[in-house]
C-alpha positions as CSV (number, residue, x, y, z in Angstrom):
1,M,64.8,-21.8,-33.0
2,T,62.0,-19.2,-33.5
3,P,58.4,-20.1,-32.6
4,Q,56.2,-21.3,-35.5
5,P,52.5,-20.7,-35.9
6,K,50.2,-23.4,-34.5
7,R,47.3,-22.8,-36.9
8,K,47.0,-21.7,-40.6
9,H,45.9,-18.1,-41.1
10,S,42.6,-17.9,-43.0
11,S,42.5,-16.5,-46.5
12,G,40.4,-13.6,-45.3
13,R,42.9,-12.6,-42.6
14,R,45.8,-12.9,-45.2
15,D,43.9,-10.8,-47.7
16,R,43.1,-8.1,-45.1
17,R,46.8,-7.8,-44.3
18,R,47.5,-7.3,-48.0
19,A,44.8,-4.7,-48.6
20,H,47.3,-1.8,-48.5
21,D,49.9,-3.4,-50.7
22,A,48.4,-2.1,-54.0
23,L,50.5,0.3,-56.1
24,T,49.2,3.7,-56.8
25,V,49.3,5.4,-60.2
26,I,51.6,8.5,-60.5
27,S,49.5,11.5,-61.4
28,L,51.0,13.4,-64.3
29,I,50.0,16.8,-65.7
30,A,51.1,18.7,-68.9
31,C,53.7,21.4,-68.3
32,P,52.0,24.8,-69.2
33,N,55.3,26.0,-70.7
34,C,56.4,23.2,-73.0
35,G,53.5,20.7,-72.9
36,E,55.7,17.8,-71.6
37,M,54.1,15.4,-69.1
38,R,55.6,15.9,-65.6
39,R,54.7,15.0,-62.0
40,M,52.6,17.4,-60.0
41,H,54.4,20.0,-57.7
42,T,57.8,19.4,-59.4
43,V,60.1,21.2,-61.8
44,C,59.7,20.2,-65.4
45,G,62.7,18.2,-66.5
46,N,62.3,19.2,-70.1
47,C,62.2,23.0,-69.8
48,G,63.1,23.7,-66.1
49,H,60.0,25.8,-65.4
50,Y,57.9,25.7,-62.2
51,Q,54.9,27.9,-61.4
52,G,55.4,30.1,-64.5
53,R,59.1,30.9,-64.0
54,E,62.4,29.2,-65.0
55,V,64.0,27.6,-61.9
56,I,66.6,25.4,-63.6
57,A,68.6,26.3,-66.7
58,V,68.3,23.2,-69.0
59,E,70.8,22.7,-71.9
60,K,69.3,21.6,-75.2
61,D,70.8,18.7,-77.1
62,E,71.5,19.2,-80.8
63,K,71.1,15.5,-81.9
64,S,68.4,16.1,-84.6
65,K,70.9,16.9,-87.4
């Protein structure tokens, strides 16, 4: 059997432990080429551009007809 705590942890001690568990918001910016929202320092998934040049060739879907 594993050892069990002898005393209850106080709510302040519990809350201090959980102080770093909060989720952070993902920062998004608009792509300067197409205007789609994308994460910072990543290639745009819509147009494939990064830092003013095309890095990935993205195929366009023709579903609007």
